[in-house]
C-alpha positions as CSV (number, residue, x, y, z in Angstrom):
1,M,121.6,116.3,95.5
2,Q,118.8,114.5,97.3
3,R,119.1,111.1,99.0
4,Y,116.5,108.5,98.2
5,I,115.5,104.9,99.0
6,A,113.8,102.7,96.4
7,F,112.0,99.5,97.1
8,L,111.6,96.9,94.3
9,R,108.7,94.5,94.3
10,G,109.2,90.8,93.5
11,V,113.0,90.8,93.1
12,N,114.9,87.6,94.1
13,V,111.8,86.0,95.7
14,G,111.3,82.3,95.4
15,G,113.8,81.9,92.5
16,N,111.9,84.5,90.4
17,G,112.9,88.0,89.3
18,L,116.6,87.2,89.8
19,I,118.9,90.2,89.8
20,K,122.4,90.4,91.2
21,M,122.7,93.5,93.3
22,T,126.1,94.3,92.0
23,E,124.7,94.3,88.4
24,L,121.7,96.4,89.6
25,K,124.0,98.9,91.2
26,E,126.0,99.2,87.9
27,C,122.8,99.4,85.8
28,L,121.4,102.3,87.8
29,G,124.7,104.1,88.0
30,A,125.0,103.9,84.3
31,D,121.5,105.2,84.0
32,G,122.3,108.5,85.8
33,L,121.7,107.7,89.5
34,H,124.5,108.7,91.9
35,E,126.1,107.0,94.9
36,V,124.0,103.8,94.4
37,Q,124.1,101.2,97.1
38,T,122.0,98.1,97.7
39,Y,121.1,96.4,100.9
40,I,120.4,92.6,100.9
41,Q,119.0,90.8,97.9
42,S,115.4,91.9,98.2
43,G,115.7,95.1,96.1
44,N,116.5,97.9,98.5
45,I,118.3,100.7,96.7
46,I,119.8,103.8,98.3
47,F,120.9,106.5,95.9
48,S,121.3,110.2,95.2
49,S,119.8,112.3,92.4
50,T,119.4,115.9,91.3
51,S,115.8,115.1,90.4
52,S,113.1,115.9,93.0
53,N,110.4,114.0,91.1
54,K,109.9,110.7,92.8
55,K,107.4,109.4,90.1
56,E,110.0,110.1,87.4
57,L,112.7,108.4,89.5
58,S,110.5,105.4,90.0
59,E,109.9,105.2,86.2
60,Q,113.6,105.6,85.5
61,I,114.5,102.7,87.7
62,T,111.7,100.6,86.3
63,Q,112.8,101.3,82.7
64,A,116.5,100.7,83.5
65,I,115.6,97.3,85.0
66,K,113.4,96.4,82.0
67,R,116.1,97.3,79.5
68,T,118.9,95.5,81.4
69,F,117.3,92.6,83.0
70,H,114.1,92.2,81.0
71,L,112.0,92.3,84.1
72,D,108.9,94.5,84.8
73,V,109.4,95.6,88.4
74,A,107.2,97.9,90.4
75,V,109.2,100.5,92.4
76,A,108.4,102.7,95.4
77,V,110.6,105.7,96.0
78,F,110.9,107.7,99.3
79,T,113.2,110.6,100.1
80,A,115.5,110.1,103.1
81,A,113.4,112.4,105.2
82,E,110.2,110.6,104.2
83,W,111.6,107.2,105.2
84,H,112.8,108.7,108.5
85,A,109.2,110.0,109.1
86,V,107.7,106.6,108.2
87,I,109.8,104.9,110.8
88,A,109.5,107.6,113.4
89,K,105.7,107.7,113.1
90,A,105.3,103.9,113.4
91,P,102.7,102.8,115.9
92,K,104.0,102.2,119.4
93,W,103.2,98.4,119.2
94,W,105.1,97.9,115.9
95,G,108.3,95.9,116.6
96,K,107.7,95.5,120.3
97,N,106.3,92.0,120.8
98,S,109.1,89.4,120.3
99,E,106.4,86.7,119.7
100,W,105.0,88.5,116.7
101,K,106.3,89.1,113.2
102,H,106.6,92.8,112.3
103,N,106.5,94.0,108.7
104,I,106.0,97.1,106.8
105,L,103.9,96.9,103.6
106,I,105.3,99.5,101.2
107,L,102.9,100.6,98.5
108,T,104.3,100.4,95.0
109,E,101.2,101.8,93.3
110,T,99.0,104.8,93.9
111,V,96.6,103.3,96.4
112,A,95.6,104.8,99.7
113,P,97.0,102.9,102.7
114,A,93.4,103.0,104.2
115,K,92.2,101.1,101.1
116,V,94.8,98.4,101.9
117,V,93.6,98.2,105.4
118,E,90.0,97.9,104.1
119,A,91.0,95.2,101.6
120,I,92.6,93.1,104.3
121,G,89.4,93.0,106.3
122,I,88.4,92.6,109.9
123,L,91.3,91.8,112.1
124,K,91.6,89.5,115.1
125,P,93.1,91.9,117.6
126,A,94.5,89.2,119.9
127,I,96.8,87.9,117.2
128,E,97.3,90.8,114.7
129,A,97.5,94.6,114.2
130,I,97.8,96.8,111.2
131,E,97.8,100.6,110.8
132,P,98.1,102.8,107.8
133,G,101.0,105.3,107.4
134,K,102.2,107.6,104.7
135,G,102.7,105.2,101.7
136,V,102.9,102.2,104.0
137,V,100.9,99.9,106.2
138,Y,102.5,98.7,109.5
139,Q,101.7,95.0,110.2
140,S,102.3,92.8,113.2
141,V,101.1,89.2,113.5
142,S,101.6,86.4,116.0
143,F,104.1,83.9,114.8
144,T,102.1,81.0,116.2
145,D,98.7,82.2,114.9
146,F,99.9,83.6,111.6
147,G,97.7,81.1,109.6
148,K,94.6,82.1,111.6
149,A,95.2,85.9,111.2
150,T,93.3,87.8,108.5
151,S,96.4,89.8,107.6
152,G,98.4,86.5,107.5
153,K,96.4,85.7,104.3
154,L,97.5,88.9,102.6
155,A,99.5,87.1,99.8
156,S,96.2,85.7,98.4
157,N,94.5,89.1,98.3
158,P,94.7,91.0,95.0
159,I,95.8,94.1,96.9
160,Y,99.1,92.3,97.6
161,K,100.3,93.0,94.1
162,K,100.4,96.7,94.9
163,M,103.0,96.4,97.6
164,T,106.3,95.0,98.7
165,V,107.0,93.8,102.2
166,R,110.1,94.4,104.4
167,N,110.5,93.2,108.0
168,F,111.0,95.5,111.0
169,N,114.8,95.0,111.1
170,T,115.3,95.8,107.4
171,A,113.0,98.9,107.6
172,N,115.0,100.3,110.5
173,K,118.4,99.4,109.1
174,L,117.5,101.4,106.0
175,V,117.0,104.5,108.0
176,G,120.7,104.5,108.9
177,L,121.8,103.6,105.4
178,V,119.8,106.3,103.7
179,S,121.2,108.8,106.3
180,A,124.8,107.8,106.0
181,A,127.2,109.8,103.8
182,P,127.9,107.8,100.7
């Protein structure tokens, strides 16, 4: 059985897409996923499955949520090994400057990370940095200059609908959770 991590887009954000994590866990367990755990309310799911097809697992989760909660939610699925690699291969600057906000943009649709970087536009290196990874884009932005940063305006960019965002601490915490024995 393979361990996975799934990221849901738009769950429990701003009073929209409300799903209780205990109910989500029950829903996915009843739908055939094993050892289902959730972490915080933003839609991080750790689970095991005999399937090795991430696209099918993503669709299975999407359909289970649609049937149970009547929500259409985009899902990105990574194996435990893939998530470890995503974090291990992060740029050296990511998560280092305490005066900057550090996020990971997790792609929920088939779009090349380089296309996301291109869609964001020309950066202001003194206040922001981004770098594509495998299925993700690493982002760091100055807290004080967030509103001036090109990548700080990401939420108004159409490409934003093809991703879900997690902060540095959550991304790293999930490495340990997906590795731990259930």
